[in-house]
NUTI-710014 format. One line per 2 residues: their letters; for each residue x, y, z of C-alpha. Coordinates in steps of 0.2 Angstrom, whole numbers, always signed. Each point is the difference from the previous one (the first is absolute). Layout:
<rs>
A> X,Y,Z; ... $
</rs>
This chain:
<rs>
MV> +0,+0,+0; +14,+12,+5 $
ET> +10,-4,-16; -16,+3,-10 $
FR> -2,+16,+7; +18,+5,-2 $
KI> -1,-4,-19; -16,+10,-3 $
TD> +8,+15,+9; +15,-2,-10 $
RL> -10,-1,-16; -10,+16,+4 $
TS> +16,+9,+5; +8,-4,-17 $
RL> -16,+4,-10; -6,+15,+9 $
FI> +17,+7,+4; -6,+2,+19 $
TG> +9,-4,+16; -1,-17,+9 $
YQ> -11,+8,+14; -12,+7,-13 $
AS> -2,-17,-8; -3,-8,+16 $
FL> -13,+12,+4; -9,-3,-17 $
VL> +0,-19,+3; -6,+2,+17 $
LA> -14,+12,-6; -4,-12,-13 $
LF> -2,-14,+12; -10,+11,+12 $
SV> -12,+5,-14; -3,-18,-5 $
VA> -4,-5,+18; -11,+15,+2 $
II> -10,-3,-16; -2,-19,+4 $
SA> -5,+5,+18; -12,+13,-7 $
IG> -8,-11,-13; -2,-14,+14 $
TY> -8,+12,+11; -12,+6,-14 $
RI> -5,-17,-4; -4,-4,+18 $
SM> -10,+16,+1; -10,-4,-15 $
QG> -3,-17,+6; -5,+6,+16 $
AK> -12,+12,-7; -8,-15,-10 $
NL> +0,-11,+15; -9,+14,+10 $
LE> -14,+1,-13; -1,-19,-1 $
TR> -1,-2,+19; -13,+13,+2 $
AV> -11,-6,-14; +1,-18,+7 $
DV> -3,+6,+17; -16,+9,-6 $
AV> -5,-15,-10; +1,-12,+15 $
NI> -9,+12,+11; -14,+2,-12 $
GF> -1,-19,-3; -3,-2,+19 $
TL> -13,+14,+0; -9,-8,-14 $
ER> +1,-17,+7; -7,+6,+17 $
LG> -13,+14,-6; -5,-7,-17 $
LR> -2,+10,-16; -6,+18,+2 $
SD> -1,+11,-16; +6,+16,+10 $
MF> +14,-8,+9; +14,+5,-11 $
EE> -6,+18,-2; -1,+2,+19 $
LL> +18,-7,+1; +6,+13,-13 $
CS> -8,+14,+11; +9,-6,+15 $
DQ> +16,+10,+5; +9,-16,+4 $
WE> -2,-5,-18; +6,+16,-8 $
HL> +13,-9,-10; -14,-10,-9 $
AF> -4,+5,-18; -15,-12,-3 $
LT> -5,-18,+4; -9,-13,-11 $
LF> -6,-18,+3; -2,-11,-15 $
DR> -8,-17,-2; +6,-13,-12 $
DG> -10,+6,-14; +9,+18,+1 $
TI> -16,+7,+8; +4,+15,+12 $
LI> -9,-5,+16; +5,+15,+10 $
HS> +9,+16,-5; +5,+15,+10 $
NQ> -10,+9,-13; -17,-8,+1 $
VL> -4,+6,-18; +11,-14,-7 $
SG> -6,-14,+11; -9,-13,-10 $
RR> +10,+2,-16; +9,-13,-9 $
VY> +17,+4,-6; +14,-9,-8 $
DE> +17,+0,+9; +15,-11,-4 $
DV> +7,+2,+18; -17,-6,+8 $
EK> +0,-15,-11; +18,-3,+4 $
VF> -4,+0,+19; -14,-12,-2 $
RT> +11,-11,-11; +15,+0,+11 $
MR> -7,+4,+17; +15,+12,+3 $
PV> +0,+19,+2; +4,+11,-14 $
IG> +8,+17,+2; +4,+15,-11 $
FQ> -3,+18,-4; -15,+7,-9 $
KL> -4,+17,-7; -17,+6,+3 $
AT> -11,+11,-12; +5,+15,+10 $
GE> +19,-3,-4; +4,-5,+17 $
EV> +11,-16,+2; -5,-12,+15 $
FV> +7,-16,+6; -13,-14,-2 $
LY> +0,-18,+9; -12,-14,-7 $
FP> -2,-11,+15; -10,-16,+1 $
LS> -12,-2,+14; -9,-15,+6 $
LH> -17,+5,+9; -14,-11,+6 $
IA> -15,+9,-8; -14,-6,-10 $
SE> +5,-7,-17; -8,+7,-17 $
TS> -10,-16,-2; -7,+0,+17 $
DQ> -19,+1,+2; +1,+17,+8 $
QV> +8,+7,-16; -12,-9,-11 $
DG> -15,+7,+10; +6,+18,-3 $
AF> +17,+3,+8; +4,+10,-15 $
SG> -11,+14,-7; +2,+11,-15 $
TG> +1,-5,-19; +11,+5,-14 $
DE> +16,-3,-8; +10,+6,+15 $
GG> -8,-13,+12; -9,+4,+16 $
VP> +5,+6,+17; -1,-15,+12 $
DF> -12,+1,+14; +12,-4,+14 $
DT> -14,-1,+13; -6,-17,-7 $
LK> +17,-7,-1; +4,-13,+15 $
PS> +16,-7,+6; +4,-16,-9 $
PV> +11,-14,+7; +9,-1,-16 $
AQ> +13,+14,-3; -1,+9,-16 $
TF> +15,+9,-8; -1,+19,-4 $
CL> +13,+12,-6; +3,+16,+9 $
KV> +8,+15,-9; +8,+12,+12 $
AL> +7,+16,-7; +11,+11,+10 $
HP> +7,+17,-2; +19,-2,-2 $
YK> +4,+17,+8; +12,-6,+14 $
AY> +8,-13,-11; +3,+14,-13 $
AI> +7,+11,+14; +13,-14,+3 $
AR> +4,-2,-17; +3,+19,-2 $
KA> +12,+0,+15; +9,-15,-8 $
NI> +1,+10,-17; +6,+16,+9 $
QL> +13,-11,+10; +7,-8,-15 $
GL> +0,+16,-10; +9,+9,+15 $
II> +14,-14,+1; +3,+0,-19 $
SS> +0,+19,-1; +13,+0,+15 $
IV> +11,-13,-9; -1,+10,-16 $
FL> +4,+16,+9; +15,-8,+8 $
WI> +7,-6,-16; -2,+17,-8 $
LA> +9,+8,+15; +14,-14,-1 $
LF> +2,+2,-19; +0,+19,+2 $
FI> +14,+0,+13; +10,-13,-10 $
RS> -2,+10,-16; +5,+16,+9 $
WR> +15,-9,+7; +5,-6,-17 $
RT> -2,+17,-7; +11,+7,+14 $
YR> +12,-14,-3; +2,+4,-19 $
LE> +2,+18,+3; +14,-3,+13 $
EQ> +8,-12,-12; -1,+13,-14 $
LR> +7,+13,+11; +14,-11,+4 $
EQ> +3,-4,-18; -1,+18,-5 $
ER> +13,+5,+14; +12,-14,-6 $
LA> -2,+5,-19; +2,+18,+5 $
VL> +17,-5,+8; +5,-11,-14 $
GQ> -5,+14,-12; +11,+13,+8 $
MA> +14,-12,+1; -2,-4,-19 $
AV> -1,+18,-4; +16,+4,+9 $
LA> +9,-15,-8; -6,+4,-17 $
HE> +6,+18,+1; +17,-6,+7 $
IR> +2,-13,-13; -6,+10,-15 $
NP> +14,+13,+0; +15,-13,-1 $
LS> -10,-11,-12; -1,+15,-12 $
SI> +18,+3,+1; +5,-18,-3 $
KG> -12,-1,-15; +7,+16,-7 $
FA> +18,-5,+1; -4,-17,-7 $
QI> -9,+8,-15; +15,+11,-3 $
HM> +12,-14,-1; -12,-10,-11 $
EE> +0,+15,-13; +19,+3,+0 $
DC> +11,-8,-14; +14,-10,+8 $
DC> +14,-9,-9; +6,-10,+14 $
GG> -3,-18,+1; -15,-8,+7 $
IE> -12,+15,-4; -13,-12,-4 $
DL> +0,-8,+17; +1,+17,+7 $
KE> -16,+6,-10; -9,-16,+6 $
DM> +5,+4,+19; -6,+18,-3 $
EL> -17,-6,-7; -2,-12,+14 $
IV> +3,+16,+12; -12,+10,-9 $
EE> -14,-14,+0; +2,-3,+18 $
TV> +0,+19,+4; -16,+2,-10 $
RL> -8,-15,+10; +5,+8,+16 $
ER> -7,+17,-6; -17,-9,-3 $
LT> +1,-7,+17; +3,+17,+8 $
SA> -14,+8,-11; -11,-14,+6 $
LL> +5,+3,+19; -3,+19,-2 $
EY> -17,-3,-9; -5,-12,+14 $
AR> +5,+12,+14; -8,+15,-8 $
SP> -19,+3,+5; -11,-1,-16 $
DL> -4,+17,-6; -16,-2,-11 $
RD> -3,+12,-14; -16,-4,-9 $
TV> -2,+5,-18; -13,-4,-13 $
FR> +6,-11,-14; -6,-12,-13 $
LE> +3,-18,+2; +3,-4,-18 $
EF> +14,+12,-1; +7,-6,+17 $
CR> +0,-18,-8; +9,+6,-15 $
DL> +14,+7,+11; +0,-17,+9 $
VR> +3,-9,-17; +14,+12,-4 $
HT> +8,-3,+16; -1,-19,+1 $
GS> +6,+0,-18; +16,+9,+5 $
SG> +2,-11,+15; -1,-16,-11 $
DA> -16,-6,+8; -11,+3,-15 $
GM> +1,-18,-7; -8,-9,+15 $
LD> -11,+14,+6; -18,+3,-6 $
IR> -8,+17,+5; -18,+3,-1 $
CD> -8,+16,+6; -18,+8,+0 $
SG> -3,+17,-6; -5,+15,+11 $
EV> +7,+13,+11; +4,-2,+18 $
RM> +8,+11,+14; +13,-7,+10 $
DR> +19,+1,+2; +7,-5,-17 $
EK> +18,-2,+5; -4,-11,+15 $
LL> -11,-11,-11; +14,-2,-12 $
QI> +12,-4,+13; -11,-14,+7 $
II> -3,-7,-17; +18,-1,-4 $
NL> +5,-9,+16; -14,-12,-2 $
VQ> +4,-3,-18; +19,-2,+4 $
NA> -5,-13,+13; -11,-9,-12 $
TD> +12,-1,-14; +14,-6,+11 $
AV> -11,-14,+6; -3,-7,-18 $
KE> +17,+5,-8; +7,-18,+1 $
QE> -16,-7,-8; -1,-2,-19 $
DG> -19,+4,+0; +2,+14,+14 $
HV> -14,+12,-2; -6,+15,+9 $
CL> -16,+9,-1; -4,+18,+6 $
SI> -17,+6,+0; -8,+17,+6 $
TL> -19,+1,+1; -12,+13,+6 $
GD> -14,-5,+12; -12,+10,+10 $
HE> +11,+14,+6; +15,-11,+1 $
VV> +15,-5,-10; +4,-19,+0 $
LN> +18,-4,-4; +4,-18,-3 $
VT> +17,-9,-4; +0,-18,-4 $
DN> +14,-12,-4; +1,-19,-4 $
GP> +16,-2,+11; +3,-13,+14 $
GI> -10,+10,+13; +4,+6,+17 $
PD> +3,-13,+14; -12,+1,+15 $
EV> +14,+4,+12; +6,+15,-11 $
KQ> -18,+6,-3; -1,+4,+19 $
RL> +15,+12,-1; -3,+7,-17 $
FE> +0,+18,+4; +13,+0,+14 $
PF> +16,+11,-5; +15,-9,-7 $
MT> -10,-16,-2; +5,-8,-16 $
TK> +3,-17,-8; +11,+7,-14 $
TR> +19,-1,+1; +2,+18,-6 $
GT> -16,+8,+6; -2,+14,+13 $
GL> -16,-6,+7; -7,+17,+1 $
GL> -11,+0,-16; -16,-7,+8 $
SI> +3,+9,+16; -1,+16,-10 $
VK> -15,-6,-9; -9,-3,+16 $
RL> +5,+17,+7; -6,+9,-16 $
CD> -16,-10,-1; -4,+4,+18 $
AM> +3,+18,-3; -11,+0,-15 $
GG> -14,-9,+9; +3,-16,-11 $
VI> -4,-18,+5; +12,-14,-4 $
QI> -6,-18,-4; +12,-13,-4 $
DS> -4,-18,-8; +14,-11,-2 $
GP> +2,-19,-2; +12,-12,-8 $
DR> -11,-5,-15; -8,+17,-3 $
GT> +15,+13,+2; -3,+16,+9 $
SV> -13,+14,-2; +1,+16,+9 $
TI> -16,+11,+0; +0,+18,+7 $
TF> -16,+10,+1; +2,+19,+1 $
PY> -14,+12,+4; +0,+15,-12 $
SE> -9,+17,-2; -9,+5,-16 $
DS> +8,+14,-10; -6,+17,+7 $
PG> +1,+17,-9; +16,+9,+2 $
EE> +10,-15,+4; +17,-1,-8 $
QV> +1,-13,-14; +15,-9,-6 $
</rs>
């Protein structure tokens, strides 16, 4: 049990990025909620069953008492009406006594006495000799609880001489009202069906209390979960903000250091590069001039690479200064084609652009695209069918930039650290290209999504918000 609890908390900690104490609290709250709901449902069922048993007990009690009264006093046509008028029987809705033919012998409403009705429950009582219970809706719309109860009474049978001599009076389809004065006790018991209808007010009160109790318990549990999730969400937001603040502080220190190093390194590099270029251009008749030229070319090449590194460091350390301008996408893409053609990437790069005007920082967008395209072309450079697709499309107040390649994809362990400074898998890379892309995207309000896999290459999608052209805006 303890091991299972620990595994659940560890999984919650890893999935929700919460502490172990918070995960333990969530697990305990879940257990408490389950126990409380089970207990509430059990109490609700007991209450509802108790309300039903209350009605059954009261109805059976009424039926038994009326059976004893009829056995002792005989049948009286006004007996049921008098019982309903009594304060002790205020819970009664009506009473009816049936014989086997379905004839109403006595009814609390004397107008209905003597009528013959068809009632399946009455027939079921005579057939099984067992009580039948249920709910019935009256013509007034009120719902009452009814009990059909079999009674064995020693009164004159319908075939006795008293009935034949005129026990029943009246004619017609509805039958006659029995003349109870002529009915004498009989030593042979006859079976009758007594229908007892009760007002279910008290039972409904119990049911309402059970519903209210169940509702309060469930509402309390829901409220507890809302509070728990609210506090955990607030804690996670605070935790993220603290993490972002620490990351920004770390990057700020790193950026300052990079800026200082870049400035200190750039000046000596410029001198080295300049002297190497001078010696490359001089004519020298001494032996080994070709070897010297090769050495100088190597010095210049490495110096240019170090200059690119220092430029990247300065770019990363510098806060992005956005300068929005209005430009047309088709012209921007033509500049991209010229740029990629001069850099040697045109053969494997396919550029597709929508037409239209946007307002954003053109130079920052160009820098983002150059870095992404450079990474994509480096990924497919060793493949015979290497291909990179660049697309810029216009959406609803947004510019969608997508760079897709069919390279080997990005490993999962690298994907988690993709935008960290100096994180690179290249032998001669700086590891700042994607970090600069991330900083520029954040400054421009862009959202980056990366989809990469070993069988489908890598697809980088960036969504930028943009403003429509307004009058007086500078266009380029």
